[in-house]
N, C-alpha and C positions, 0 to 999 in steps of 0.2 A: 710310459715305458717306451723304449726304442722299437722301431718297426721290426727289427730282426727278431726280437723276443716274441712279439705278437704273431708274426708270420710262422715262426717255428711252432708255437703252441697250436696254431690252426692248420699246420701241415702245408703251408704255402711258402712260396719264395717271397723275399722282401719286395721284389719288383711287382708282385701280384697285388700288393696293397694299394698302389697308385691307381690302377683302373677301378678297384673297389671304391676308393675315395671319389673318383670321378663319377661313379654311378650313385653316390650318396649312401653307400652301404657302411662306411666307416668315416671317421674324421680324425685329424691329428691337429695338435696345437704346435705352432712353430716357436721354438725357444732357441735363441742364439743360432739361427740358421740350421737347426735340426728339428725334425718332426718327431713328436712324441704322441703316443696313443694312450687313451685312458687305461689305467691299470684294471678297471672294472671289466674291460673286454676280455682279459686273460682267461678267466674261468668260465666264460660264457660260450654258448653255442653261436657259431658265426652267423647262422641264419636269423637268430633272435636279435643279435646286434644289428644286422642289416635292416631288419624290419623296423626297429625302433629308430635307427638313424634316418631311414627314408621318411618316416612319419614326421621327423623334425624339419623336413623340407629344406629350404635354403637359408636357415639360420647360420650365423657365423660360428666358427669352431668354439669360441669362448662361451657363447650362449648354449651351445650343445653340451659343452663340458659341465656347465652349471646344472643343466637338466639332469645329467647322469650322476652328478655328485651329491646334489641336495636331497634332503629327506622330504618326501611329499606326503601331505596329509591324505591325499587320495590313495596312497599306498601304505596306509597305516603307519605313517611316520618313518617309512624306510626309503632308502635309496633305490634306484631302479634295480641294480644287481641284487641287493638284499631282498627286495620284494619278490623278484623272480625266483630266487633261491628258496624263499619261504613258501612258494607255491602260488603266487599271484599269476593269473593268466596273462600270457603275452598280449592278447587282444586288449585287455584293460590298459596295459602299459602303452601300447601303440596309440590307443585313443587319448590317453593323457599326453603323450608326446605331441600328437596332432593339435590338441587344444593349446598346449604350451606354445607351439609354433604360431598358431593363429593369433593368440594374445599378443605376440610380439611382432605381428605384421609380416610373418614369413609366407612365402608362396607354399602351398601345400605340397607335401612330398608324395611319392607313389606309395599307395597303400597295398599291403599284401592281401592275398585272398582271404586270410583269416580275419583281417580287420574289416574287410568289405562285407563279410558274411553277417 
């Protein structure tokens, strides 16, 4: 989805998304010189998205997108958004994201206080 749509859903300006991306809290995929954010972000809490994106570390946008879209066995065969909606704890998803990133050789992201506990 375009950044304007995500920003509006989260009560932000479109310009606020760029610093969030710089901090590793969101990511976008560039398609024909436009940035698009995963549709899964739309119905989610901004802090949950940020925690999971940070756990993915410095993976590329396409690798992060695959993580968000695929169904994970560790999440009962659900995607990240579906698992969280079904009641899976954020800490479990953060740990899975960090393991996914490590397996792909990414530098670790910043973990939230919840994941560190």
